[in-house]
C-alpha positions in Angstrom: 17.4 15.0 -25.4 17.5 12.4 -28.2 16.2 8.9 -27.5 17.3 5.7 -29.1 15.0 2.7 -29.0 16.4 -0.8 -28.6 13.8 -3.4 -29.7 13.7 -6.7 -27.6 12.0 -9.5 -29.5 9.1 -11.5 -28.0 11.2 -14.6 -27.4 13.6 -12.7 -25.0 12.4 -12.2 -21.4 15.6 -11.3 -19.7 18.7 -9.3 -20.7 20.8 -12.2 -19.4 19.8 -14.6 -22.2 23.2 -14.4 -23.9 22.6 -17.1 -26.6 19.3 -15.5 -27.7 20.9 -12.1 -27.9 23.9 -13.5 -29.9 21.4 -15.2 -32.3 19.4 -12.0 -32.7 22.1 -9.3 -32.6 25.4 -11.1 -33.0 26.5 -10.3 -29.4 25.3 -10.4 -25.8 23.4 -7.5 -24.4 25.7 -4.7 -23.1 24.6 -1.8 -20.8 25.1 1.4 -22.8 27.0 4.6 -21.8 24.3 7.0 -20.8 20.7 6.7 -19.5 19.0 3.3 -19.9 15.3 3.1 -19.5 14.8 -0.7 -19.2 11.0 -0.1 -19.1 10.2 -3.1 -16.9 11.7 -4.1 -13.5 13.3 -7.4 -13.0 14.6 -7.9 -16.5 18.1 -8.8 -15.4 20.0 -5.5 -16.2 21.8 -5.5 -12.8 22.6 -9.2 -13.3 24.3 -8.3 -16.6 26.5 -5.9 -14.7 27.4 -8.5 -12.1 28.2 -11.3 -14.6 29.7 -9.6 -17.7 33.4 -9.4 -18.5 33.9 -5.8 -17.4 35.3 -4.4 -14.2 32.2 -3.0 -12.7 31.1 -0.6 -9.9 27.4 -0.9 -9.1 26.0 2.0 -7.2 22.7 1.9 -5.3 20.8 4.4 -3.1 19.7 1.6 -0.7 22.1 -0.2 1.5 19.6 -3.0 2.0 19.5 -3.7 -1.7 23.3 -3.8 -1.8 23.4 -6.2 1.1 20.9 -8.4 -0.7 22.9 -8.4 -3.9 26.1 -9.2 -2.0 24.4 -12.2 -0.4 23.5 -13.4 -3.9 27.0 -12.7 -5.2 29.4 -13.2 -2.3 32.5 -12.7 -4.5 31.6 -9.0 -4.8 33.0 -6.3 -2.5 30.4 -4.4 -0.5 31.4 -0.8 0.2 29.1 1.0 2.6 29.6 2.8 5.9 32.4 1.2 7.9 34.4 -0.1 4.9 37.7 1.8 4.5 40.1 2.2 1.6 42.5 -0.5 2.9 39.8 -3.1 2.4 39.1 -1.8 -1.1 42.8 -1.9 -2.1 43.2 -5.4 -0.8 40.2 -6.6 -2.8 41.5 -4.9 -6.0 44.8 -6.7 -5.6 43.2 -10.2 -5.4 40.1 -10.1 -7.5 40.5 -11.4 -11.0 37.4 -9.6 -12.3 36.4 -7.1 -9.6 32.7 -6.3 -9.0 32.1 -3.6 -6.4 28.7 -2.9 -4.8 28.7 0.7 -3.4 26.3 3.1 -1.9 26.0 6.6 -3.4 27.6 8.2 -0.4 30.6 5.8 -0.4 31.7 6.2 -4.0 34.3 8.8 -3.0 36.2 6.1 -1.3 36.8 4.4 -4.7 38.2 7.5 -6.4 41.7 7.3 -5.0 41.9 3.5 -5.1 41.2 3.0 -8.8 44.0 4.3 -10.9 42.9 3.5 -14.5 39.2 4.6 -14.5 38.8 4.0 -18.2 39.1 0.2 -17.5 35.9 0.3 -15.4 32.2 0.6 -16.0 29.9 2.2 -13.6 26.2 1.3 -13.2 24.0 3.7 -11.2 21.1 1.5 -10.3 17.6 3.0 -9.6 18.9 6.4 -10.5 15.4 7.9 -10.2 16.1 8.0 -6.5 18.6 10.8 -7.1 15.6 13.1 -7.5 13.2 11.5 -5.0 15.8 11.4 -2.2 17.1 14.9 -2.8 14.5 16.4 -0.4 16.6 15.2 2.5 20.1 14.4 1.1 20.6 16.4 -2.1 24.2 17.3 -1.1 25.1 13.6 -1.1 23.4 13.2 -4.5 25.3 16.1 -6.0 28.7 15.0 -4.7 27.9 11.5 -6.0 27.2 12.9 -9.5 30.4 14.9 -9.4 32.4 11.8 -8.4 30.7 9.7 -11.2 32.3 12.1 -13.7 35.7 10.6 -12.9 34.6 7.5 -14.9 34.1 7.8 -18.7 31.6 4.9 -19.0 28.5 5.3 -16.7 25.1 3.7 -17.1 22.2 5.4 -15.3 19.8 2.5 -15.0 16.1 2.5 -14.1 12.8 0.9 -15.2 11.2 4.2 -14.2 13.7 7.0 -15.0 13.4 10.6 -13.9 10.8 12.2 -16.2 12.1 14.3 -19.0 10.7 17.6 -17.6 12.9 17.1 -14.5 15.9 15.6 -16.3 16.2 18.6 -18.6 16.6 20.9 -15.6 19.6 19.0 -14.2 22.8 19.9 -15.9 24.4 16.4 -15.4 21.6 14.7 -17.5 20.2 17.2 -20.0 22.7 16.3 -22.8 23.2 12.7 -22.0 22.6 9.8 -24.4 19.2 8.2 -23.7 18.4 4.6 -24.6 15.0 2.9 -24.1 14.2 -0.8 -24.3 11.2 -1.6 -26.4 9.9 -5.0 -25.3 7.8 -6.7 -28.0 6.1 -8.7 -25.2 5.8 -7.8 -21.5 3.7 -8.6 -18.5 1.0 -6.1 -17.6 0.3 -5.5 -13.9 -3.4 -5.0 -13.0 -4.3 -2.5 -10.3 -7.2 -2.6 -8.0 -7.5 1.0 -6.7 -9.4 2.0 -3.6 -9.9 5.6 -2.6 -10.4 6.2 1.1 -10.3 9.1 3.5 -7.8 7.3 5.8 -5.4 4.9 4.0 -3.7 4.0 7.3 -7.0 2.6 8.7 -7.3 0.6 5.5 -3.9 -0.9 6.2 -5.1 -1.9 9.7 -8.1 -3.6 8.1 -5.9 -5.6 5.7 -3.7 -6.8 8.6 -6.7 -7.8 10.7 -8.2 -9.7 7.8 -5.1 -11.8 7.3 -4.8 -12.2 11.1 -8.1 -13.9 11.3 -7.2 -16.3 8.5 -9.6 -14.8 6.0 -7.3 -14.9 3.0 -8.4 -13.4 -0.4 -8.2 -15.9 -3.2 -8.2 -16.4 -7.0 -9.2 -19.3 -9.2 -6.5 -20.6 -11.5 -7.3 -23.5 -13.8 -10.2 -24.5 -11.6 -8.1 -24.4 -8.4 -8.7 -21.9 -5.6 -5.4 -20.4 -4.4 -5.3 -18.3 -1.2 -3.0 -15.4 -0.5 -1.6 -16.3 2.9 1.1 -13.7 2.9 0.9 -10.0 2.3 3.5 -7.3 1.6 2.5 -3.8 2.6 4.4 -0.9 1.2 4.0 2.2 3.4 6.6 4.9 3.6 6.4 5.7 7.3 8.2 3.8 10.1 6.0 5.4 12.7 2.8 4.2 10.9 4.2 0.7 10.5 5.1 0.6 14.2 1.6 1.8 15.2 -0.1 -0.7 13.0 1.9 -3.6 14.5 1.1 -2.4 18.0 -2.6 -2.0 17.4 -3.0 -5.4 15.8 -0.8 -7.1 18.4 1.3 -9.0 15.8 4.0 -11.2 17.1 7.7 -10.9 16.1 7.7 -14.2 14.3 4.8 -13.0 12.1 6.4 -9.8 10.9 9.3 -8.7 8.7 10.1 -5.0 8.9 12.2 -3.8 6.0 13.2 -0.2 6.6 16.3 1.9 6.2 19.3 1.3 8.4 19.3 4.1 11.0 19.4 4.5 14.8 16.1 6.4 14.7 14.4 3.6 12.8 15.8 1.0 15.3 14.5 3.1 18.2 11.1 3.3 16.7 10.9 -0.4 16.1 12.0 -1.1 19.6 8.9 0.7 20.8 6.8 -2.2 19.6 8.3 -4.5 22.2 10.7 -7.3 22.8 11.8 -9.4 19.8 11.0 -6.8 17.2 13.9 -5.6 15.0 14.7 -4.4 11.5 14.5 -7.3 9.0 16.1 -8.0 5.7 14.9 -9.0 2.2 14.6 -12.9 2.1 16.7 -14.7 -0.4 15.2 -17.0 -3.0 14.2 -20.2 -1.2 14.0 -18.7 2.2 10.7 -18.6 4.2 8.6 -15.5 4.0 6.7 -14.2 7.0 2.9 -13.7 6.9 3.3 -9.9 7.1 6.1 -7.8 5.4 6.2 -4.1 5.9 8.4 -2.0 3.6 9.3 1.6 3.4 10.8 3.3 0.3 14.1 1.4 1.0 12.4 -1.6 -0.7 10.4 0.2 -3.4 13.0 -0.4 -6.0 15.5 -3.1 -6.7 14.5 -5.7 -4.1 13.2 -9.1 -5.0 10.6 -11.2 -3.2 10.2 -14.9 -3.9 6.9 -15.7 -2.2 4.6 -18.2 -3.8 1.4 -16.5 -2.6 2.1 -13.0 -1.3 -0.3 -10.2 -2.3 1.0 -6.7 -2.6 -0.7 -3.7 -1.0 0.5 -0.1 -1.5 -0.6 2.5 0.9 -0.4 6.1 -0.4 -1.2 8.9 2.1 -0.9 12.3 0.3 -1.2 14.2 3.6 2.6 14.3 3.7 5.1 14.3 0.8 7.1 11.3 2.1 4.0 9.1 2.3 2.6 10.0 -1.1 3.6 7.3 -3.7 4.7 8.5 -7.1 2.6 6.5 -9.5 5.0 6.9 -12.5 8.1 5.7 -10.7 7.6 4.2 -7.2 4.4 2.3 -7.9 5.8 0.8 -11.1 8.9 -0.3 -9.2 6.8 -1.9 -6.4 4.7 -3.7 -9.0 7.8 -5.6 -10.1 8.9 -6.8 -6.7 7.3 -10.3 -6.7 9.5 -12.5 -8.9 8.0 -16.0 -8.9 5.9 -16.8 -11.9 3.9 -19.4 -9.9 2.6 -16.7 -7.6 -0.9 -15.8 -9.1 -0.9 -12.5 -7.2 2.4 -11.2 -8.6 0.6 -9.4 -11.5 -2.0 -7.8 -9.3 -1.5 -4.8 -7.1 -3.9 -3.2 -4.6 -3.4 0.6 -4.5 -5.0 2.4 -1.5 -4.9 6.2 -1.6 -6.6 9.4 -0.6 -6.9 12.7 -2.5 -5.5 16.1 -1.5 -8.2 18.3 -0.1 -6.0 21.4 -0.4 -6.6 23.8 -3.2 -3.1 24.7 -4.5 -3.0 26.4 -7.9 -0.1 25.8 -10.2 0.3 29.5 -10.8 0.6 30.1 -7.0 3.2 27.4 -6.7 5.2 28.8 -9.6 5.2 32.2 -7.9 6.5 30.6 -4.7 9.4 28.9 -6.7 10.3 32.3 -8.3 10.5 34.0 -4.8 12.7 31.2 -3.5 15.0 31.4 -6.5 15.4 35.2 -6.1 16.1 34.8 -2.4 18.7 32.1 -3.3 20.5 34.3 -5.8 20.7 37.2 -3.3 22.0 34.9 -0.6 24.7 33.3 -2.8 25.9 36.8 -3.8 25.9 38.2 -0.3 27.4 35.1 1.4 30.3 34.7 -1.1 31.1 38.4 -1.0 30.8 38.7 2.8 33.9 39.5 4.9 35.9 36.6 6.3 34.3 36.5 9.7 30.7 36.9 8.5 31.3 34.4 5.8 32.7 31.9 8.3 29.6 32.4 10.5 27.2 31.8 7.6 29.0 28.6 6.7 28.7 27.5 10.3 25.0 28.4 10.4 24.4 26.4 7.2 26.0 23.3 8.6 23.8 23.5 11.7 20.5 23.4 9.8 18.9 19.9 9.9 18.9 18.1 6.5 15.1 18.1 6.3 14.9 21.9 6.8 17.9 23.2 4.8 15.9 24.2 1.7 12.6 25.4 3.2 13.3 29.1 2.5 15.9 29.0 -0.3 18.1 26.7 -2.4 21.3 28.1 -1.1 23.9 25.4 -0.4 27.5 25.5 0.8 29.6 23.3 -1.4 32.4 21.8 0.8 34.4 20.8 -2.2 34.3 24.1 -4.0 34.5 26.1 -0.9 31.6 28.5 -1.9 27.9 28.9 -1.7 26.0 27.6 -4.8 22.5 27.1 -6.1 21.3 23.6 -5.2 19.4 22.7 -8.4 18.5 19.2 -7.3 16.6 20.7 -4.3 14.9 23.1 -6.7 13.8 20.4 -9.1 12.8 18.1 -6.1 10.3 20.7 -4.8 8.6 20.7 -8.2 8.6 16.9 -8.2 7.1 16.7 -4.6 4.4 19.2 -5.6 3.4 17.1 -8.6 3.3 13.9 -6.6 1.5 15.2 -3.5 -0.7 17.9 -4.8 -1.3 17.5 -8.5 -1.3 13.7 -9.0 -3.7 13.2 -6.2 -6.3 15.9 -6.9 -8.9 13.4 -7.8 -9.6 9.8 -8.8 -9.7 10.7 -12.5 -6.1 11.9 -12.5 -5.0 8.8 -10.5 -6.6 6.5 -13.0 -5.0 8.3 -16.0 -1.5 8.2 -14.3 -2.0 4.5 -13.8 -2.9 4.0 -17.4 0.0 6.2 -18.6 2.3 4.0 -16.5 1.1 0.9 -18.4 -1.0 -0.4 -15.6 -4.2 -2.4 -16.4 -7.1 -0.7 -14.7 -9.8 -2.7 -16.6 -11.9 -5.5 -15.3 -10.5 -9.0 -15.7 -12.6 -12.2 -15.1 -9.8 -14.1 -13.4 -9.3 -11.3 -10.9 -12.9 -10.2 -10.6 -13.4 -12.6 -7.7 -10.3 -11.2 -6.0 -11.3 -7.6 -6.5 -14.8 -8.2 -5.1 -13.2 -9.7 -2.0 -10.7 -6.8 -1.7 -13.5 -4.3 -1.8 -14.8 -5.5 1.6 -11.3 -6.3 3.0 -9.8 -2.9 2.7 -12.3 -0.5 4.1 -14.7 -0.7 7.0 -17.9 0.2 5.2 -20.9 1.7 6.9 -23.2 -1.0 8.3 -26.0 0.0 5.9 -23.7 -0.5 2.9 -22.4 -3.9 3.9 -25.9 -5.2 5.0 -27.3 -4.2 1.7 -24.4 -5.7 -0.2 -24.8 -9.0 1.7 -28.6 -9.1 1.0 -27.8 -8.6 -2.7 -25.2 -11.4 -2.7 -27.7 -13.8 -1.0 -30.2 -13.1 -3.8 -27.7 -14.0 -6.6 -25.6 -16.9 -7.5 -22.2 -17.5 -9.0 -18.5 -17.9 -8.0 -17.8 -14.2 -7.6 -20.9 -13.6 -5.5 -20.3 -16.6 -3.2 -16.7 -15.7 -2.5 -17.6 -12.0 -1.9 -20.4 -13.2 0.4 -18.1 -15.4 2.4 -15.6 -12.6 2.7 -18.3 -10.4 4.2 -19.5 -13.2 6.5 -16.1 -13.9 7.8 -15.4 -10.3 8.5 -18.9 -9.4 9.8 -20.6 -12.6 11.0 -23.6 -10.6 12.3 -24.8 -10.1 8.7 -25.7 -13.7 8.3 -27.4 -13.7 11.7 -29.6 -10.7 10.8 -30.4 -12.1 7.4 -31.5 -15.5 8.7 -33.3 -14.1 11.7 -35.3 -11.4 9.9 -35.2 -12.2 6.2 -34.5 -9.8 3.3 -37.9 -8.2 3.1 -38.0 -7.2 6.8 -34.3 -5.9 6.6 -35.2 -3.9 3.6 -38.3 -2.5 5.3 -36.1 -1.3 8.2 -33.7 0.5 5.7 -30.8 -1.8 6.5 -30.1 0.1 9.7 -28.4 -1.8 12.5 -30.2 -0.1 15.3 -33.6 -0.9 13.9 -32.5 -4.5 13.2 -31.3 -4.9 16.8 -34.6 -3.6 18.1 -36.5 -5.9 15.8 -34.4 -8.9 17.1 -35.1 -7.7 20.7 -38.8 -7.6 20.0 -38.6 -11.1 18.4 -36.8 -12.5 21.4 -39.3 -10.9 23.8 -42.2 -12.4 21.9 -40.6 -15.8 21.9 -40.3 -15.7 25.7 -43.9 -14.6 26.1 -45.0 -17.4 23.7 -43.1 -20.0 25.7 -44.7 -18.8 29.0 -48.2 -18.6 27.6 -48.0 -22.1 26.0 -47.4 -23.5 29.4 -50.6 -21.9 30.7 -53.0 -21.8 27.8 -53.7 -24.8 25.6 -55.4 -25.3 22.3 -59.2 -25.5 22.7 -59.3 -23.6 26.0 -62.2 -21.2 26.6 -61.0 -18.2 28.6 -62.9 -15.1 29.8 -61.6 -11.7 28.7 -60.8 -10.7 32.2 -58.7 -13.9 32.7 -56.8 -13.3 29.6 -55.8 -9.8 30.8 -54.7 -11.2 34.2 -52.7 -14.0 32.6 -50.9 -11.6 30.3 -50.2 -9.3 33.2 -48.7 -12.1 35.3 -46.4 -13.2 32.3 -45.2 -9.6 31.6 -44.5 -9.1 35.2 -42.4 -12.3 35.5 -40.4 -11.4 32.4 -39.9 -7.8 33.5 -41.8 -6.4 30.5 -43.1 -2.9 31.0 -45.9 -2.7 28.5 -49.6 -1.8 28.5 -51.7 -4.8 27.7 -55.0 -5.7 26.2 -56.8 -9.0 25.7 -56.3 -8.8 21.9 -52.5 -9.1 22.5 -53.2 -12.8 22.6 -53.7 -12.8 18.9 -50.0 -12.6 18.4 -49.5 -16.0 20.0 -52.6 -18.0 19.3 -55.3 -18.2 16.7 -58.4 -16.9 18.6 -62.1 -17.3 17.8 -64.4 -15.1 20.0 -67.5 -16.9 21.5 -70.2 -16.1 23.9 -70.6 -18.5 26.9 -73.4 -18.3 29.5 -72.3 -17.9 33.1 -75.8 -17.8 34.7 -79.4 -17.8 33.4 -81.2 -14.5 33.4 -84.5 -14.0 35.2 -87.5 -15.7 33.7 -89.1 -12.4 33.0 -86.5 -11.7 30.4 -87.8 -12.7 26.9 -86.2 -15.9 25.7 -85.2 -14.2 22.5 -82.9 -11.8 24.4 -81.0 -14.4 26.4 -78.1 -15.1 24.0 -77.2 -11.4 23.8 -76.6 -11.3 27.5 -74.3 -14.3 27.6 -70.7 -13.6 28.1 
C-alpha cells in the first residue's frame, strides 16, 4: 500500500480555509478518492464534504453523530431507520445540491434512488469503526462495503485509520490509494495516566469529587480556572447506570450519550424517573455538569464546553470496555472544540492492566484452528443437500450477533446466497486481542502506545498543578499514603503544593484535623496509621477531661498527702468512667509537682532530734 503525503503549511489550521488553500495550492482542498488519514480530529474534513460543490453522501457508523450534523446543516437529508425511498426521491427532486447523511446500514436505500452514481462523491466518515464494530455487526459492515463499490469516488476518512497490518488483510482496502495529511503545526494533547486495579471505582471517585464542588483547576496567565464540568468516556451503559445510581445524581445534572436502542433505554430507565438518553449539545447550548459517553461519541462528535475536563475509563477486563489507544483515545482527545477551554488539550486516562497470561503463539494457534473449522464448514454447508442446507441457513440466522463468530468465521451471505468466510470477523478478533491483551500488558506498553499516538506524556509546568490534584481525585488512596502526602505538603511551599494540599483537605477533611491535633512528629512516630492516630486522639481527649476535673479540685500551691492524691484520682476516674489503674505519680501529667515532707505530729521526746525530719511525712 503506497502512501502519498499532503503537506499542510503552518498558517492553515482547518481544511475549510478556502482562500489560504487557493493561495498555497491554487485551489480549495478536495477530499481524495481513497483513504484519507487526516491525522488530527476536528480539522474540518467533514465540513468540506458538507459545503463543497459536489453532490455528496456522508456515511457514518453513529446515528447520534448524523443527527448532530443534521441539526447543524438542516438542508441535508438524514437517512437512518424509518426513512424510506419515497422521502429520498422527493429530496433528490427538489435539492439543488443534495447532501445526504446516511448510516452504514441504510446506504442500500440510496442505491436504487441514485441513477448516475458517477455524479456523486461518497465520504465514509470515521471508517476505523468498520473494524472496531465488526465484532457485533460485521455483516452490516461487509454489505456496506459492497454497496459503496457502486460509487466510483469514495473517500474513507479518519484521523485514526485502521492500522496497516489490519488494512492489508481486508480485500476492499489492500490496494486502495492512501493519502496522509502532514500538518506542519498541530496541537499536542497531554495525557495524565493513572493505573488502578478498578477503573470503575475511579470513575465513582471523579463524580463524587465534582459533586462536592471540589473542582480541579489550572492557572492560565495568572488566573485560576476551575473545571466545573466533566465528560466521562466509558463504554458500558450498565456501568454508567450504576455510577449514576450510586452517586444519586439528578436528571438535570446528567447527559447520557449512548447508542439508540431499546436495551439502552431500558437500562437508563432503571436509574429512575426523569432519566433518558441525551444528545450531543450544539455550539452555544448549555452543557450539564456530568456527561457520560459510550463509544457512540468516541469519534466525530463535538463538545463546546468552556471548562469541561475529559476522563477516559478503560477497563480491559472485557473487550468492549478496553479503549484502543491508537484510534479511540486519539479520537476522544479531539472532542472538546473551544480554544478558550484550558482543559481541552489535557486528557485523563484511567486504566488497568490485563492479569491474564496469553501468549501470542497460543493465540495464533487458536486463529488457525478457527480458520480450518471455517473452511470445512463452508465446504460442507454449500455442498449439503437442499433440506440440510436450508436447516443450516436457518440455524445461522438464529445465532445472536454477539455469538455468531465464537467458534468459526462462517457467515451466510444473503446477497450471494451462499456460506462465505467473514474476513472482517477474522481481522476483528486479532484487533480485539491486541487491544485487550497485548496493549494493556503493563504500564510501559501503555506509555509507548501513547507516545506513538502523538500524545505528550511528559511533565508540563502549566498542568503540573492539575496533575497533582488529579492524583488524589481519581483513586481512593490508602490512609497511610494520603496522610503521609498531606504531611509532606504541609512541610513545603508553592502553588502546586498548596493546591494539592487543598484537594486532599476537601476530599479528606480528617487529615487536617489529625495534623493540627497531633503534629507531624507524633503522626510520623505512629507510622501514619489511622487506628493509632484515633487512639492517640482518644487518649488526648481523656487527659483533657481529667485535667479539667482536677483543676477544679486541686490548685497551684496546694500541699496534698499521697493518700489523698490517690483518692482524688480514683474519684475523678470513676466519675469519667475511666477504667485504669492509678498511682499518685499520675498527677505529674497534669501538674508540675515538687515532693516535700510535712510533719503531721511530733515524735516522742526520746527520739533524737536529729532523726525527727526523716519521720515527717
